[in-house]
N, CA, C, O and the ligand as a Tripos MOL2 file, in Angstrom:
@<TRIPOS>MOLECULE
protein
  229   227    58     0     0
PROTEIN
NO_CHARGES

@<TRIPOS>ATOM
      1 N           9.6960   14.1800   16.3850 N.3       1 MET1
      2 CA          9.8980   12.8170   16.1390 C.3       1 MET1
      3 C           9.3600   12.6560   14.7340 C.2       1 MET1
      4 O           8.1510   12.5630   14.5170 O.2       1 MET1
      5 N          10.3510   12.6230   13.7090 N.am      2 GLN2
      6 CA          9.5690   12.3630   12.4550 C.3       2 GLN2
      7 C          10.0510   10.8720   12.0750 C.2       2 GLN2
      8 O          11.2200   10.4890   12.1220 O.2       2 GLN2
      9 N           9.0080   10.1530   11.7150 N.am      3 MET3
     10 CA          9.0350    8.7860   11.2320 C.3       3 MET3
     11 C           9.4010    8.8760    9.7330 C.2       3 MET3
     12 O           9.7510    9.9380    9.2170 O.2       3 MET3
     13 N           9.3200    7.9070    9.1750 N.am      4 LYS4
     14 CA          9.4430    7.8700    7.5900 C.3       4 LYS4
     15 C           8.4900    8.8380    7.0100 C.2       4 LYS4
     16 O           7.3000    8.5310    6.9440 O.2       4 LYS4
     17 N           8.8850    9.9060    6.6120 N.am      5 GLU5
     18 CA          7.8970   10.7270    5.8550 C.3       5 GLU5
     19 C           7.7710   10.2820    4.4200 C.2       5 GLU5
     20 O           8.6230    9.5880    3.8650 O.2       5 GLU5
     21 N           6.6940   10.7030    3.8630 N.am      6 GLN6
     22 CA          6.1900   10.0550    2.6280 C.3       6 GLN6
     23 C           7.3480   10.8230    1.6350 C.2       6 GLN6
     24 O           7.6010   12.0270    1.5950 O.2       6 GLN6
     25 N           7.9340    9.7710    0.8840 N.am      7 GLN7
     26 CA          8.8760   10.4490   -0.1240 C.3       7 GLN7
     27 C           8.0430   10.7650   -1.3010 C.2       7 GLN7
     28 O           7.4230    9.9230   -1.9520 O.2       7 GLN7
     29 N           8.0700   12.0040   -1.5250 N.am      8 LYS8
     30 CA          7.3770   12.3880   -2.4880 C.3       8 LYS8
     31 C           8.1240   12.7720   -3.9840 C.2       8 LYS8
     32 O           7.5660   13.0310   -5.0500 O.2       8 LYS8
     33 N           9.5220   12.7160   -3.6900 N.am      9 ASN9
     34 CA         10.3010   12.8390   -4.8150 C.3       9 ASN9
     35 C          10.8480   11.7640   -5.5220 C.2       9 ASN9
     36 O          11.7270   11.8760   -6.3770 O.2       9 ASN9
     37 N          10.2710   10.6140   -5.1220 N.am     10 VAL10
     38 CA         10.7990    9.6260   -5.9390 C.3      10 VAL10
     39 C           9.7220    9.1210   -6.8810 C.2      10 VAL10
     40 O           8.5170    9.3330   -6.7420 O.2      10 VAL10
     41 N          10.2960    8.4250   -7.8610 N.am     11 ARG11
     42 CA          9.3120    7.9900   -8.9680 C.3      11 ARG11
     43 C           8.2450    6.9740   -8.4670 C.2      11 ARG11
     44 O           7.1020    6.9490   -8.9230 O.2      11 ARG11
     45 N           8.6760    6.1830   -7.5470 N.am     12 ARG12
     46 CA          7.9520    5.1040   -7.1790 C.3      12 ARG12
     47 C           6.6570    5.5520   -6.5850 C.2      12 ARG12
     48 O           6.7160    6.4670   -5.7630 O.2      12 ARG12
     49 N           5.5950    5.0810   -6.8590 N.am     13 LYS13
     50 CA          4.1790    5.3920   -6.4020 C.3      13 LYS13
     51 C           3.9470    4.6560   -5.4330 C.2      13 LYS13
     52 O           4.3280    3.4870   -5.4690 O.2      13 LYS13
     53 N           3.2500    5.1730   -4.3090 N.am     14 SER14
     54 CA          2.9250    4.4320   -3.1680 C.3      14 SER14
     55 C           1.7320    3.5650   -3.7010 C.2      14 SER14
     56 O           0.8700    4.0730   -4.4190 O.2      14 SER14
     57 N           1.7050    2.4170   -3.3820 N.am     15 CYS15
     58 CA          0.7750    1.3380   -3.9230 C.3      15 CYS15
     59 C          -0.6780    1.9440   -3.3210 C.2      15 CYS15
     60 O          -0.8960    2.3320   -2.1730 O.2      15 CYS15
     61 N          -1.4850    1.9060   -4.3230 N.am     16 TYR16
     62 CA         -2.7500    2.6170   -3.8960 C.3      16 TYR16
     63 C          -3.8530    1.4310   -3.2740 C.2      16 TYR16
     64 O          -4.9880    1.6470   -2.8490 O.2      16 TYR16
     65 N          -3.1550    0.1510   -3.3650 N.am     17 GLN17
     66 CA         -3.9860   -0.8490   -2.5640 C.3      17 GLN17
     67 C          -3.8900   -0.7980   -1.1670 C.2      17 GLN17
     68 O          -4.8790   -0.9760   -0.4560 O.2      17 GLN17
     69 N          -2.6720   -0.5460   -0.6810 N.am     18 CYS18
     70 CA         -2.2980   -0.7100    0.6840 C.3      18 CYS18
     71 C          -1.8810    0.7440    1.2150 C.2      18 CYS18
     72 O          -1.5330    1.0090    2.3660 O.2      18 CYS18
     73 N          -1.9900    1.6340    0.1310 N.am     19 GLU19
     74 CA         -1.7080    3.1280    0.6030 C.3      19 GLU19
     75 C          -0.2190    3.1630    1.1340 C.2      19 GLU19
     76 O           0.1390    3.8130    2.1170 O.2      19 GLU19
     77 N           0.5100    2.4590    0.4330 N.am     20 GLY20
     78 CA          2.0290    2.5090    0.8870 C.3      20 GLY20
     79 C           2.4940    1.9400    2.0680 C.2      20 GLY20
     80 O           3.6210    2.1590    2.5120 O.2      20 GLY20
     81 N           1.5400    1.1050    2.6750 N.am     21 LYS21
     82 CA          1.8090    0.3850    3.7890 C.3      21 LYS21
     83 C           2.6410   -1.0710    3.6870 C.2      21 LYS21
     84 O           3.4940   -1.4610    4.4840 O.2      21 LYS21
     85 N           2.2100   -1.6910    2.6190 N.am     22 GLY22
     86 CA          2.8780   -2.9100    2.0900 C.3      22 GLY22
     87 C           1.9640   -4.1670    2.6930 C.2      22 GLY22
     88 O           2.1940   -5.3530    2.4540 O.2      22 GLY22
     89 N           0.9580   -3.6960    3.4630 N.am     23 TYR23
     90 CA          0.0950   -4.6340    3.9130 C.3      23 TYR23
     91 C          -1.3590   -4.1920    3.8340 C.2      23 TYR23
     92 O          -1.6190   -3.0160    3.5820 O.2      23 TYR23
     93 N          -2.2300   -5.0140    4.0220 N.am     24 LEU24
     94 CA         -3.5730   -4.8030    4.0380 C.3      24 LEU24
     95 C          -4.1910   -5.2740    5.3730 C.2      24 LEU24
     96 O          -3.8720   -6.3010    5.9720 O.2      24 LEU24
     97 N          -5.2220   -4.2760    5.7930 N.am     25 ASN25
     98 CA         -5.8570   -4.7990    7.1050 C.3      25 ASN25
     99 C          -7.0250   -5.6570    6.5410 C.2      25 ASN25
    100 O          -7.7340   -5.2480    5.6210 O.2      25 ASN25
    101 N          -7.1870   -6.8520    7.1310 N.am     26 ILE26
    102 CA         -8.2260   -7.6470    6.7810 C.3      26 ILE26
    103 C          -9.1830   -7.4640    7.8580 C.2      26 ILE26
    104 O          -8.8820   -7.7490    9.0170 O.2      26 ILE26
    105 N         -10.3870   -6.9780    7.5160 N.am     27 ARG27
    106 CA        -11.4790   -6.7020    8.4740 C.3      27 ARG27
    107 C         -12.5160   -7.9290    8.4160 C.2      27 ARG27
    108 O         -12.4880   -8.7110    7.4660 O.2      27 ARG27
    109 N         -13.3990   -8.0590    9.4320 N.am     28 ASP28
    110 CA        -14.4880   -8.9820    9.3690 C.3      28 ASP28
    111 C         -15.6490   -8.0160    9.1250 C.2      28 ASP28
    112 O         -15.4320   -6.8040    9.1120 O.2      28 ASP28
    113 N         -16.6840   -8.4360    8.9630 N.am     29 CYS29
    114 CA        -17.9700   -8.0130    8.4660 C.3      29 CYS29
    115 C         -18.2820   -6.7380    9.4750 C.2      29 CYS29
    116 O         -18.9250   -5.7830    9.0400 O.2      29 CYS29
    117 N         -17.8050   -6.7600   10.8340 N.am     30 SER30
    118 CA        -18.1530   -5.7850   11.7690 C.3      30 SER30
    119 C         -17.0960   -4.6030   11.7150 C.2      30 SER30
    120 O         -17.0790   -3.6760   12.5250 O.2      30 SER30
    121 N         -16.1900   -4.7640   10.6210 N.am     31 GLY31
    122 CA        -15.2240   -3.7110   10.6670 C.3      31 GLY31
    123 C         -13.9920   -3.8370   11.4260 C.2      31 GLY31
    124 O         -13.0640   -3.0580   11.2080 O.2      31 GLY31
    125 N         -13.9000   -4.8410   12.3820 N.am     32 GLU32
    126 CA        -12.8440   -5.0740   13.1220 C.3      32 GLU32
    127 C         -11.6070   -5.5530   12.4000 C.2      32 GLU32
    128 O         -11.7420   -6.3460   11.4680 O.2      32 GLU32
    129 N         -10.4760   -5.1510   12.7420 N.am     33 ILE33
    130 CA         -9.4660   -5.7200   12.0840 C.3      33 ILE33
    131 C          -9.1210   -7.0320   12.4200 C.2      33 ILE33
    132 O          -8.8320   -7.1890   13.6060 O.2      33 ILE33
    133 N          -9.0720   -8.0090   11.7030 N.am     34 GLN34
    134 CA         -8.7810   -9.3480   12.0220 C.3      34 GLN34
    135 C          -7.2630   -9.6570   12.0280 C.2      34 GLN34
    136 O          -6.6540  -10.2390   12.9260 O.2      34 GLN34
    137 N          -6.7870   -9.1960   10.9430 N.am     35 ARG35
    138 CA         -5.2050   -9.6270   10.7390 C.3      35 ARG35
    139 C          -4.8210   -8.6580    9.5910 C.2      35 ARG35
    140 O          -5.5880   -7.9870    8.9000 O.2      35 ARG35
    141 N          -3.3700   -8.7340    9.5330 N.am     36 THR36
    142 CA         -2.9880   -7.7880    8.5020 C.3      36 THR36
    143 C          -2.3550   -8.9770    7.3340 C.2      36 THR36
    144 O          -1.9800  -10.1040    7.6590 O.2      36 THR36
    145 N          -2.3460   -8.5510    6.2470 N.am     37 GLU37
    146 CA         -1.9300   -9.3930    5.2110 C.3      37 GLU37
    147 C          -0.9980   -8.5960    4.1750 C.2      37 GLU37
    148 O          -1.3060   -7.4860    3.7410 O.2      37 GLU37
    149 N           0.0530   -9.2100    3.8630 N.am     38 THR38
    150 CA          0.9220   -8.5470    2.9060 C.3      38 THR38
    151 C           0.1860   -8.4640    1.4930 C.2      38 THR38
    152 O          -0.4110   -9.3150    0.8340 O.2      38 THR38
    153 N           0.4590   -7.0970    1.2770 N.am     39 CYS39
    154 CA         -0.2350   -6.6920    0.1240 C.3      39 CYS39
    155 C           0.4300   -7.4950   -1.2170 C.2      39 CYS39
    156 O           1.6240   -7.4710   -1.5160 O.2      39 CYS39
    157 N          -0.6310   -8.2030   -1.9400 N.am     40 SER40
    158 CA         -0.0050   -9.0710   -2.9520 C.3      40 SER40
    159 C           0.1170   -7.9480   -4.1130 C.2      40 SER40
    160 O           0.8920   -8.3290   -4.9910 O.2      40 SER40
    161 N          -0.3260   -6.9250   -4.3080 N.am     41 PHE41
    162 CA         -0.2780   -5.8710   -5.2560 C.3      41 PHE41
    163 C           1.2320   -5.3830   -5.6380 C.2      41 PHE41
    164 O           1.7750   -5.1860   -6.7250 O.2      41 PHE41
    165 N           1.6750   -5.2710   -4.3090 N.am     42 CYS42
    166 CA          3.1230   -4.6670   -4.3470 C.3      42 CYS42
    167 C           4.0920   -5.7020   -3.6900 C.2      42 CYS42
    168 O           5.2920   -5.4830   -3.5240 O.2      42 CYS42
    169 N           3.5370   -6.6930   -3.3820 N.am     43 SER43
    170 CA          4.4170   -7.6290   -2.7320 C.3      43 SER43
    171 C           5.0860   -7.1450   -1.4960 C.2      43 SER43
    172 O           6.2540   -7.4160   -1.2160 O.2      43 SER43
    173 N           4.2690   -6.3940   -0.7470 N.am     44 GLY44
    174 CA          4.7330   -5.8030    0.7390 C.3      44 GLY44
    175 C           5.6010   -4.7180    0.4850 C.2      44 GLY44
    176 O           6.0280   -4.1740    1.5030 O.2      44 GLY44
    177 N           6.0010   -4.2290   -0.6610 N.am     45 LYS45
    178 CA          6.9360   -2.9570   -0.7870 C.3      45 LYS45
    179 C           6.1540   -1.8490   -0.3510 C.2      45 LYS45
    180 O           6.6920   -1.0360    0.4000 O.2      45 LYS45
    181 N           5.0960   -1.7030   -0.6640 N.am     46 GLY46
    182 CA          4.2930   -0.4980   -0.2440 C.3      46 GLY46
    183 C           4.3370    0.4360   -1.4240 C.2      46 GLY46
    184 O           3.7050    1.4890   -1.3540 O.2      46 GLY46
    185 N           5.0420    0.1320   -2.5200 N.am     47 TYR47
    186 CA          4.9760    0.9990   -3.6160 C.3      47 TYR47
    187 C           4.8870    0.3480   -4.8680 C.2      47 TYR47
    188 O           5.0990   -0.8650   -4.8810 O.2      47 TYR47
    189 N           4.5810    1.0010   -6.0470 N.am     48 THR48
    190 CA          4.8260    0.1700   -7.2900 C.3      48 THR48
    191 C           5.9220    0.7710   -8.1820 C.2      48 THR48
    192 O           6.0930    1.9890   -8.2350 O.2      48 THR48
    193 N           6.5440    0.0320   -8.7730 N.am     49 ASP49
    194 CA          7.6930    0.7930   -9.7780 C.3      49 ASP49
    195 C           6.9020    1.1130  -11.2810 C.2      49 ASP49
    196 O           7.3350    1.9910  -12.0260 O.2      49 ASP49
    197 N           5.9540    0.4680  -11.5520 N.am     50 LYS50
    198 CA          5.3370    0.4720  -12.8850 C.3      50 LYS50
    199 C           4.8140    1.7630  -12.7940 C.2      50 LYS50
    200 O           4.2020    2.0920  -11.7780 O.2      50 LYS50
    201 N           5.0020    2.6740  -13.8860 N.am     51 SER51
    202 CA          4.5950    3.9980  -14.0490 C.3      51 SER51
    203 C           3.0540    3.8970  -14.8310 C.2      51 SER51
    204 O           2.1920    4.7690  -14.7200 O.2      51 SER51
    205 N           2.9400    2.9170  -15.4630 N.am     52 SER52
    206 CA          1.8280    2.7330  -16.2350 C.3      52 SER52
    207 C           0.6330    2.1800  -15.2760 C.2      52 SER52
    208 O           0.8730    1.3090  -14.4410 O.2      52 SER52
    209 N          -0.4410    2.6370  -15.4130 N.am     53 SER53
    210 CA         -1.4790    2.1990  -14.4920 C.3      53 SER53
    211 C          -2.1480    1.0030  -15.2520 C.2      53 SER53
    212 O          -2.0910    0.8780  -16.4750 O.2      53 SER53
    213 N          -2.7270    0.2190  -14.4870 N.am     54 ILE54
    214 CA         -3.7590   -0.9470  -15.0090 C.3      54 ILE54
    215 C          -5.0130   -0.5940  -15.5670 C.2      54 ILE54
    216 O          -5.8230   -1.4210  -15.9860 O.2      54 ILE54
    217 N          -5.1860    0.7320  -15.5730 N.am     55 GLY55
    218 CA         -6.4660    1.0520  -16.0510 C.3      55 GLY55
    219 C          -7.4400    1.1510  -14.9590 C.2      55 GLY55
    220 O          -8.6470    1.1830  -15.1990 O.2      55 GLY55
    221 N          -6.9660    1.2020  -13.7740 N.am     56 ASN56
    222 CA         -8.0150    1.1010  -12.6520 C.3      56 ASN56
    223 C          -8.1270    2.4080  -11.9990 C.2      56 ASN56
    224 O          -8.6990    2.5250  -10.9150 O.2      56 ASN56
    225 N          -7.5340    3.5160  -12.6980 N.am     57 TYR57
    226 CA         -7.8510    4.8480  -12.1370 C.3      57 TYR57
    227 C          -9.3250    5.3540  -12.0920 C.2      57 TYR57
    228 O          -9.5830    6.4630  -11.6250 O.2      57 TYR57
    229 ZN          0.5920   -2.7660   -1.8140 Zn       58 ZN58
@<TRIPOS>BOND
     1     1     2 1
     2     2     3 1
     3     3     4 2
     4     3     5 am
     5     5     6 1
     6     6     7 1
     7     7     8 2
     8     7     9 am
     9     9    10 1
    10    10    11 1
    11    11    12 2
    12    11    13 am
    13    13    14 1
    14    14    15 1
    15    15    16 2
    16    15    17 am
    17    17    18 1
    18    18    19 1
    19    19    20 2
    20    19    21 am
    21    21    22 1
    22    22    23 1
    23    23    24 2
    24    23    25 am
    25    25    26 1
    26    26    27 1
    27    27    28 2
    28    27    29 am
    29    29    30 1
    30    30    31 1
    31    31    32 2
    32    31    33 am
    33    33    34 1
    34    34    35 1
    35    35    36 2
    36    35    37 am
    37    37    38 1
    38    38    39 1
    39    39    40 2
    40    39    41 am
    41    41    42 1
    42    42    43 1
    43    43    44 2
    44    43    45 am
    45    45    46 1
    46    46    47 1
    47    47    48 2
    48    47    49 am
    49    49    50 1
    50    50    51 1
    51    51    52 2
    52    51    53 am
    53    53    54 1
    54    54    55 1
    55    55    56 2
    56    55    57 am
    57    57    58 1
    58    58    59 1
    59    59    60 2
    60    59    61 am
    61    61    62 1
    62    62    63 1
    63    63    64 2
    64    63    65 am
    65    65    66 1
    66    66    67 1
    67    67    68 2
    68    67    69 am
    69    69    70 1
    70    70    71 1
    71    71    72 2
    72    71    73 am
    73    73    74 1
    74    74    75 1
    75    75    76 2
    76    75    77 am
    77    77    78 1
    78    78    79 1
    79    79    80 2
    80    79    81 am
    81    81    82 1
    82    82    83 1
    83    83    84 2
    84    83    85 am
    85    85    86 1
    86    86    87 1
    87    87    88 2
    88    87    89 am
    89    89    90 1
    90    90    91 1
    91    91    92 2
    92    91    93 am
    93    93    94 1
    94    94    95 1
    95    95    96 2
    96    95    97 am
    97    97    98 1
    98    98    99 1
    99    99   100 2
   100    99   101 am
   101   101   102 1
   102   102   103 1
   103   103   104 2
   104   103   105 am
   105   105   106 1
   106   106   107 1
   107   107   108 2
   108   107   109 am
   109   109   110 1
   110   110   111 1
   111   111   112 2
   112   111   113 am
   113   113   114 1
   114   114   115 1
   115   115   116 2
   116   115   117 am
   117   117   118 1
   118   118   119 1
   119   119   120 2
   120   119   121 am
   121   121   122 1
   122   122   123 1
   123   123   124 2
   124   123   125 am
   125   125   126 1
   126   126   127 1
   127   127   128 2
   128   127   129 am
   129   129   130 1
   130   130   131 1
   131   131   132 2
   132   131   133 am
   133   133   134 1
   134   134   135 1
   135   135   136 2
   136   135   137 am
   137   137   138 1
   138   138   139 1
   139   139   140 2
   140   139   141 am
   141   141   142 1
   142   142   143 1
   143   143   144 2
   144   143   145 am
   145   145   146 1
   146   146   147 1
   147   147   148 2
   148   147   149 am
   149   149   150 1
   150   150   151 1
   151   151   152 2
   152   151   153 am
   153   153   154 1
   154   154   155 1
   155   155   156 2
   156   155   157 am
   157   157   158 1
   158   158   159 1
   159   159   160 2
   160   159   161 am
   161   161   162 1
   162   162   163 1
   163   163   164 2
   164   163   165 am
   165   165   166 1
   166   166   167 1
   167   167   168 2
   168   167   169 am
   169   169   170 1
   170   170   171 1
   171   171   172 2
   172   171   173 am
   173   173   174 1
   174   174   175 1
   175   175   176 2
   176   175   177 am
   177   177   178 1
   178   178   179 1
   179   179   180 2
   180   179   181 am
   181   181   182 1
   182   182   183 1
   183   183   184 2
   184   183   185 am
   185   185   186 1
   186   186   187 1
   187   187   188 2
   188   187   189 am
   189   189   190 1
   190   190   191 1
   191   191   192 2
   192   191   193 am
   193   193   194 1
   194   194   195 1
   195   195   196 2
   196   195   197 am
   197   197   198 1
   198   198   199 1
   199   199   200 2
   200   199   201 am
   201   201   202 1
   202   202   203 1
   203   203   204 2
   204   203   205 am
   205   205   206 1
   206   206   207 1
   207   207   208 2
   208   207   209 am
   209   209   210 1
   210   210   211 1
   211   211   212 2
   212   211   213 am
   213   213   214 1
   214   214   215 1
   215   215   216 2
   216   215   217 am
   217   217   218 1
   218   218   219 1
   219   219   220 2
   220   219   221 am
   221   221   222 1
   222   222   223 1
   223   223   224 2
   224   223   225 am
   225   225   226 1
   226   226   227 1
   227   227   228 2
@<TRIPOS>SUBSTRUCTURE
     1 MET1         2 RESIDUE 1 A MET
     2 GLN2         6 RESIDUE 1 A GLN
     3 MET3        10 RESIDUE 1 A MET
     4 LYS4        14 RESIDUE 1 A LYS
     5 GLU5        18 RESIDUE 1 A GLU
     6 GLN6        22 RESIDUE 1 A GLN
     7 GLN7        26 RESIDUE 1 A GLN
     8 LYS8        30 RESIDUE 1 A LYS
     9 ASN9        34 RESIDUE 1 A ASN
    10 VAL10       38 RESIDUE 1 A VAL
    11 ARG11       42 RESIDUE 1 A ARG
    12 ARG12       46 RESIDUE 1 A ARG
    13 LYS13       50 RESIDUE 1 A LYS
    14 SER14       54 RESIDUE 1 A SER
    15 CYS15       58 RESIDUE 1 A CYS
    16 TYR16       62 RESIDUE 1 A TYR
    17 GLN17       66 RESIDUE 1 A GLN
    18 CYS18       70 RESIDUE 1 A CYS
    19 GLU19       74 RESIDUE 1 A GLU
    20 GLY20       78 RESIDUE 1 A GLY
    21 LYS21       82 RESIDUE 1 A LYS
    22 GLY22       86 RESIDUE 1 A GLY
    23 TYR23       90 RESIDUE 1 A TYR
    24 LEU24       94 RESIDUE 1 A LEU
    25 ASN25       98 RESIDUE 1 A ASN
    26 ILE26      102 RESIDUE 1 A ILE
    27 ARG27      106 RESIDUE 1 A ARG
    28 ASP28      110 RESIDUE 1 A ASP
    29 CYS29      114 RESIDUE 1 A CYS
    30 SER30      118 RESIDUE 1 A SER
    31 GLY31      122 RESIDUE 1 A GLY
    32 GLU32      126 RESIDUE 1 A GLU
    33 ILE33      130 RESIDUE 1 A ILE
    34 GLN34      134 RESIDUE 1 A GLN
    35 ARG35      138 RESIDUE 1 A ARG
    36 THR36      142 RESIDUE 1 A THR
    37 GLU37      146 RESIDUE 1 A GLU
    38 THR38      150 RESIDUE 1 A THR
    39 CYS39      154 RESIDUE 1 A CYS
    40 SER40      158 RESIDUE 1 A SER
    41 PHE41      162 RESIDUE 1 A PHE
    42 CYS42      166 RESIDUE 1 A CYS
    43 SER43      170 RESIDUE 1 A SER
    44 GLY44      174 RESIDUE 1 A GLY
    45 LYS45      178 RESIDUE 1 A LYS
    46 GLY46      182 RESIDUE 1 A GLY
    47 TYR47      186 RESIDUE 1 A TYR
    48 THR48      190 RESIDUE 1 A THR
    49 ASP49      194 RESIDUE 1 A ASP
    50 LYS50      198 RESIDUE 1 A LYS
    51 SER51      202 RESIDUE 1 A SER
    52 SER52      206 RESIDUE 1 A SER
    53 SER53      210 RESIDUE 1 A SER
    54 ILE54      214 RESIDUE 1 A ILE
    55 GLY55      218 RESIDUE 1 A GLY
    56 ASN56      222 RESIDUE 1 A ASN
    57 TYR57      226 RESIDUE 1 A TYR
    58 ZN58       229 GROUP 0 **** ****
């Protein structure tokens, strides 16, 4: 059973904020996942089209 395998041959880079999931897990101070939030960095797409970094690497 193969889910969506990570597409490595596309130019799009997986969003490093959400690791390609398109959302972020919001945790409370104890580490419990409270909720998930659409990643604002990639708008929930899970990848970024921009090849140039923000200089955050
Ligand atoms: Zn993202």
